[in-house]
C-alpha positions as CSV (number, residue, x, y, z in Angstrom):
1,X,151.6,109.9,-89.8
2,X,151.3,107.6,-86.7
3,X,148.0,107.5,-84.9
4,X,147.9,107.5,-81.1
5,X,144.7,106.5,-79.3
6,X,144.3,108.0,-75.8
7,X,140.8,106.4,-75.2
8,X,140.0,105.6,-71.6
9,X,138.4,102.3,-72.6
10,X,138.0,100.2,-74.7
11,X,141.6,101.3,-75.1
12,X,144.7,100.9,-77.2
13,X,146.1,97.4,-77.6
14,X,149.7,96.5,-78.5
15,X,150.2,96.6,-82.3
16,X,152.0,93.2,-82.1
17,X,148.9,91.7,-80.5
18,X,146.6,93.0,-83.1
19,X,148.8,91.8,-85.9
20,X,149.1,88.3,-84.4
21,X,145.3,88.1,-83.9
22,X,144.8,89.2,-87.5
23,X,147.1,86.4,-88.7
24,X,145.3,83.8,-86.6
25,X,141.8,85.1,-87.3
26,X,140.7,82.3,-89.7
27,X,142.9,79.5,-88.6
28,X,144.4,79.3,-85.1
29,X,147.7,77.3,-85.1
30,X,146.5,75.0,-87.9
31,X,143.3,74.0,-86.2
32,X,141.2,75.1,-89.1
33,X,139.1,77.2,-86.8
34,X,139.0,80.8,-85.6
35,X,139.2,81.1,-81.8
36,X,135.7,82.5,-82.0
37,X,134.5,79.1,-83.4
38,X,136.1,76.8,-80.9
39,X,134.3,74.8,-78.3
40,X,135.2,76.3,-75.0
41,X,135.8,72.8,-73.6
42,X,137.9,71.6,-76.5
43,X,141.6,71.0,-76.2
44,X,142.5,74.0,-78.4
45,X,140.7,76.6,-76.3
46,X,141.6,74.9,-73.1
47,X,145.3,75.4,-74.0
48,X,144.6,79.1,-74.6
49,X,142.8,79.4,-71.3
50,X,145.4,77.6,-69.3
51,X,148.2,79.7,-70.8
52,X,146.4,82.9,-70.1
53,X,145.7,81.9,-66.5
54,X,149.3,80.9,-66.0
55,X,150.8,84.0,-67.5
56,X,148.5,86.3,-65.6
57,X,149.3,84.7,-62.3
58,X,153.0,85.0,-63.1
59,X,152.8,88.7,-64.1
60,X,150.8,89.7,-61.1
61,X,152.7,87.4,-58.7
62,X,149.5,85.8,-57.4
63,X,150.1,83.5,-54.4
64,X,148.9,79.9,-54.5
65,X,146.1,80.5,-52.0
66,X,144.3,82.7,-54.4
67,X,141.9,81.8,-57.2
68,X,141.9,83.6,-60.5
69,X,138.5,83.8,-62.1
70,X,137.7,84.7,-65.7
71,X,134.1,86.1,-65.8
72,X,131.8,88.4,-67.7
73,X,129.9,91.5,-66.8
74,X,132.6,94.1,-66.3
75,X,133.5,95.9,-63.1
76,X,130.0,97.3,-62.8
77,X,128.6,93.8,-62.5
78,X,131.2,92.9,-59.9
79,X,130.0,95.9,-57.9
80,X,126.9,93.8,-57.2
81,X,128.6,90.4,-57.2
82,X,131.1,91.4,-54.5
83,X,128.4,92.1,-51.8
84,X,126.5,89.0,-53.0
85,X,129.6,87.0,-52.2
86,X,131.0,88.8,-49.2
87,X,128.4,90.9,-47.4
88,X,127.0,87.9,-45.4
89,X,130.4,86.5,-44.7
90,X,130.1,87.0,-41.0
91,X,126.5,85.7,-40.8
92,X,126.2,82.0,-39.9
93,X,123.0,81.6,-41.9
94,X,124.1,84.0,-44.7
95,X,120.6,85.5,-44.6
96,X,121.7,88.7,-42.8
97,X,123.8,91.0,-44.9
98,X,126.3,92.8,-42.8
99,X,128.0,96.2,-43.3
100,X,130.7,97.0,-45.9
101,X,133.1,99.9,-45.7
102,X,133.7,101.9,-48.9
103,X,136.2,104.7,-49.6
104,X,134.8,107.2,-52.1
105,X,137.5,108.7,-54.3
106,X,135.6,109.4,-57.5
107,X,133.0,108.4,-60.1
108,X,133.7,104.7,-60.0
109,X,133.8,104.5,-56.2
110,X,130.4,106.3,-56.3
111,X,129.0,103.7,-58.6
112,X,130.3,100.9,-56.5
113,X,128.7,102.4,-53.4
114,X,125.3,102.9,-55.1
115,X,125.3,99.2,-56.3
116,X,126.4,97.8,-53.0
117,X,123.6,99.5,-51.2
118,X,121.2,97.2,-53.0
119,X,122.6,94.2,-51.2
120,X,124.0,95.4,-47.9
121,X,124.5,98.2,-45.5
122,X,127.3,100.6,-46.6
123,X,129.5,102.8,-44.4
124,X,131.2,105.4,-46.5
125,X,134.3,105.5,-44.2
126,X,135.9,108.4,-46.1
127,X,135.2,110.5,-49.1
128,X,137.0,113.2,-51.1
129,X,133.8,114.4,-52.7
130,X,134.0,117.7,-50.8
131,X,137.4,118.2,-52.5
132,X,135.8,117.4,-55.9
133,X,137.7,114.1,-55.9
134,X,141.1,115.9,-56.3
135,X,142.8,113.7,-53.7
136,X,142.6,110.5,-51.7
137,X,141.4,110.9,-48.1
138,X,144.3,110.6,-45.6
139,X,144.4,107.1,-44.2
140,X,144.1,108.4,-40.6
141,X,140.8,110.1,-41.4
142,X,139.0,106.8,-42.4
143,X,136.2,105.9,-40.0
144,X,136.2,102.1,-40.5
145,X,133.6,99.7,-39.0
146,X,134.9,97.2,-36.4
147,X,132.6,94.5,-37.9
148,X,132.9,95.3,-41.6
149,X,132.5,92.3,-44.0
150,X,135.1,94.0,-46.3
151,X,136.6,97.3,-47.1
152,X,136.4,98.5,-50.7
153,X,138.6,100.9,-52.6
154,X,139.0,101.9,-56.3
155,X,142.8,102.1,-56.6
156,X,142.7,104.1,-59.9
157,X,139.8,106.4,-60.8
158,X,139.7,106.3,-64.6
159,X,137.5,109.5,-64.8
160,X,138.8,111.6,-62.0
161,X,142.5,110.7,-62.4
162,X,143.5,109.8,-58.8
163,X,145.5,106.7,-58.0
164,X,146.5,105.1,-54.7
165,X,150.3,105.3,-54.3
166,X,150.0,103.1,-51.2
167,X,148.2,100.0,-50.0
168,X,146.0,100.8,-47.0
169,X,146.2,98.5,-44.0
170,X,142.7,98.0,-42.7
171,X,142.7,94.8,-40.8
172,X,143.7,96.1,-37.4
173,X,140.7,98.4,-37.2
174,X,138.1,96.0,-38.6
175,X,138.9,92.6,-37.0
176,X,140.6,91.4,-40.1
177,X,138.2,92.6,-42.8
178,X,139.6,91.8,-46.3
179,X,140.6,94.7,-48.6
180,X,138.7,94.6,-51.9
181,X,140.1,96.7,-54.8
182,X,138.8,97.7,-58.2
183,X,142.0,97.8,-60.2
184,X,140.3,98.0,-63.6
185,X,142.3,100.8,-65.1
186,X,145.8,100.2,-63.8
187,X,146.1,96.5,-63.2
188,X,149.4,95.1,-64.6
189,X,150.8,98.7,-64.9
190,X,152.7,98.6,-61.5
191,X,153.8,96.1,-59.0
192,X,151.1,94.9,-56.5
193,X,151.5,92.8,-53.3
194,X,148.5,90.6,-53.9
195,X,148.7,89.2,-50.4
196,X,147.6,92.5,-48.9
197,X,144.2,92.2,-50.6
198,X,141.3,89.8,-50.2
199,X,139.9,90.5,-53.6
200,X,141.3,92.3,-56.7
201,X,139.0,92.7,-59.7
202,X,138.8,94.6,-63.0
203,X,137.4,94.9,-66.4
204,X,139.9,94.0,-69.1
205,X,139.2,96.8,-71.6
206,X,141.9,99.2,-70.2
207,X,145.2,97.4,-69.8
208,X,144.4,93.7,-70.6
209,X,142.3,93.3,-73.7
210,X,138.9,93.9,-75.3
211,X,135.7,94.5,-73.5
212,X,133.9,91.3,-72.3
213,X,136.4,89.8,-69.9
214,X,136.4,90.5,-66.2
215,X,139.1,89.1,-63.9
216,X,138.6,88.4,-60.2
217,X,141.5,87.4,-58.0
218,X,140.1,86.1,-54.7
219,X,141.7,84.6,-51.6
220,X,140.4,81.1,-51.1
221,X,139.1,81.6,-47.6
222,X,136.6,84.2,-49.0
223,X,134.9,81.6,-51.2
224,X,131.7,79.9,-50.2
225,X,130.0,82.8,-48.5
226,X,127.5,83.8,-51.2
227,X,124.0,84.9,-50.3
228,X,121.3,82.3,-51.0
229,X,119.9,84.5,-53.8
230,X,123.2,84.9,-55.6
231,X,122.9,83.5,-59.2
232,X,125.0,80.4,-59.7
233,X,127.1,82.0,-62.4
234,X,128.1,84.8,-60.0
235,X,128.9,82.6,-57.0
236,X,132.7,82.7,-56.9
237,X,133.0,79.3,-55.3
238,X,131.0,77.6,-58.1
239,X,133.0,79.5,-60.7
240,X,136.3,78.5,-59.0
241,X,135.3,74.9,-58.6
242,X,134.6,74.8,-62.3
243,X,137.8,76.5,-63.3
244,X,135.9,79.5,-64.8
245,X,134.0,77.1,-67.0
246,X,130.7,76.9,-65.2
247,X,129.2,78.7,-68.2
248,X,130.7,79.6,-71.6
249,X,133.4,82.2,-70.8
250,X,134.2,85.1,-73.2
251,X,136.5,83.0,-75.3
252,X,137.9,85.6,-77.8
253,X,138.5,88.2,-75.1
254,X,140.4,85.6,-73.1
255,X,142.5,84.8,-76.2
256,X,143.4,88.4,-76.8
257,X,144.2,88.9,-73.1
258,X,146.5,85.9,-73.3
259,X,148.3,87.5,-76.2
260,X,148.7,90.7,-74.2
261,X,150.1,88.7,-71.3
262,X,152.7,87.2,-73.6
263,X,153.5,90.6,-75.0
264,X,154.0,92.0,-71.4
265,X,156.4,89.2,-70.6
266,X,158.4,90.0,-73.7
267,X,158.6,93.6,-72.5
268,X,160.1,92.5,-69.2
269,X,157.0,92.0,-67.2
270,X,155.3,94.4,-64.8
271,X,158.4,95.8,-63.2
272,X,159.7,97.0,-66.6
273,X,156.3,98.3,-67.5
274,X,156.0,100.3,-64.3
275,X,159.3,102.1,-65.1
276,X,158.0,103.0,-68.6
277,X,154.7,104.2,-67.1
278,X,156.5,106.4,-64.6
279,X,158.5,107.9,-67.5
280,X,155.4,108.6,-69.6
281,X,153.4,110.1,-66.8
282,X,156.4,112.2,-65.6
283,X,156.9,113.6,-69.1
284,X,153.3,114.7,-69.4
285,X,152.8,116.0,-65.9
286,X,156.1,117.9,-66.0
287,X,154.9,119.9,-69.1
288,X,151.4,120.5,-67.7
289,X,153.0,121.8,-64.5
290,X,155.3,124.1,-66.4
291,X,152.6,126.3,-68.0
292,X,149.6,128.3,-66.9
293,X,147.9,127.6,-70.3
294,X,146.8,124.2,-69.1
295,X,145.6,123.2,-65.7
296,X,145.6,119.9,-63.7
297,X,143.5,119.7,-60.5
298,X,144.7,116.5,-58.9
299,X,146.9,116.6,-55.8
300,X,150.5,115.7,-56.9
301,X,150.8,112.8,-54.4
302,X,147.9,110.8,-55.9
303,X,148.0,111.6,-59.6
304,X,147.2,108.7,-61.9
305,X,149.9,107.3,-64.1
306,X,147.2,105.9,-66.4
307,X,144.5,108.6,-66.8
308,X,145.6,112.2,-66.9
309,X,142.8,114.7,-66.9
310,X,143.7,118.3,-67.8
311,X,142.0,121.5,-68.7
312,X,142.6,124.5,-70.9
313,X,142.4,127.7,-68.9
314,X,140.3,129.1,-71.8
315,X,137.8,126.4,-72.3
316,X,136.2,128.2,-75.3
317,X,139.2,126.7,-77.2
318,X,138.3,123.1,-76.4
319,X,136.9,122.2,-79.8
320,X,139.8,123.8,-81.6
321,X,142.2,121.9,-79.4
322,X,140.5,118.5,-80.1
323,X,140.2,119.3,-83.9
324,X,143.9,120.1,-84.0
325,X,144.8,117.0,-82.0
326,X,143.0,114.8,-84.5
327,X,144.9,116.4,-87.4
328,X,148.1,115.4,-85.5
329,X,146.9,111.8,-85.1
330,X,146.0,112.2,-81.4
331,X,142.6,110.6,-80.9
332,X,140.1,110.3,-78.0
333,X,141.4,113.2,-75.8
334,X,138.0,114.6,-74.8
335,X,137.4,114.3,-71.1
336,X,134.5,112.4,-69.6
337,X,131.2,114.3,-69.9
338,X,130.9,114.3,-66.1
339,X,134.2,116.1,-65.6
340,X,134.8,118.0,-68.9
341,X,138.1,119.2,-70.2
342,X,140.6,116.7,-71.7
343,X,141.9,113.3,-70.6
344,X,144.9,111.4,-71.9
345,X,144.9,107.7,-71.0
346,X,148.4,106.3,-71.3
347,X,148.0,102.6,-70.6
348,X,150.7,100.0,-71.0
349,X,150.2,99.8,-74.8
350,X,150.7,103.5,-75.3
351,X,154.4,104.0,-76.4
352,X,156.4,106.9,-75.0
353,X,156.5,108.2,-78.6
354,X,152.7,108.9,-78.2
355,X,153.2,110.9,-75.1
356,X,156.1,112.8,-76.7
357,X,153.9,113.6,-79.7
358,X,151.1,114.8,-77.3
359,X,153.5,117.1,-75.4
360,X,154.8,118.5,-78.7
361,X,151.2,119.3,-79.7
362,X,150.4,120.8,-76.3
363,X,153.3,123.2,-76.8
364,X,152.4,124.0,-80.4
365,X,148.8,124.7,-79.6
366,X,149.8,127.0,-76.7
367,X,152.3,128.8,-79.0
368,X,149.7,129.4,-81.7
369,X,146.9,130.4,-79.4
């Protein structure tokens, strides 16, 4: 019986990638070393790093005037690193942190706001919390600051299940403030016009690879504005000047990410993957919409293609549902504790067969209830 892992993260990886990593575990390409044993400055690992950087830039279509940084700490660390690098951008002495605009669309936006307030003034320009994060605030409702250092959004809320289906234009109202986006849970799942963002960042453990690697794509003119108290390893300019080698990077996570990038290219790249993701999400949402036995709470125009929260109308049957799902090889469907219910994360590496099996189980469980 095939096993399908719907975990929100760390998440499913392509089987081909895991198989290649297993074959190369003890001896990478005849080097006599595992990747985990290599010097991060040796020629072997540098070839891995360079290929990963090149392939990622190609897949995402990153313009030449952007740096791609491979860091550690996850998106939660970046929630602090972002204001440390950008909040004083408009201050000549960098000692006076300015104001940053945040759009609150769910649990991860809320965490970002909380962390940013440790380093700068935060204007919550719009929030869907009154609607229990079931939608994205209409763009015309945003109350942006004219002197914002940046505008922050989370383009896919892993827990709440909302996803931006548009790229907001914020520059005209903010004197050109850069748009900063946490794309942790849907990066490389759909086409993105990188040039419309000042910064894109995300943890790797959803669509890219194992936990430990954080990727930051930053426009070059936004480098060199770090607060004086910013740790050197978190100063984007220092990291960029050292080609992400200022300190030892997460070498094995970068290696696995590189294998995932190669796998994505073999699948046809991001454009082909987006069409697959649309098909998977449509299959699941269409069934959930067709029955009163299950319930989805997210507005149809901002439903996530990656993270699909849903609920049984009779929640007393939740444990039976999860137990039966496990018997059918469907793992990690329990929703986040802050939201409850169920959640199916259907990232790039989830084949459509997994979604088909899930829909078949949803139908069977309803029929036997």
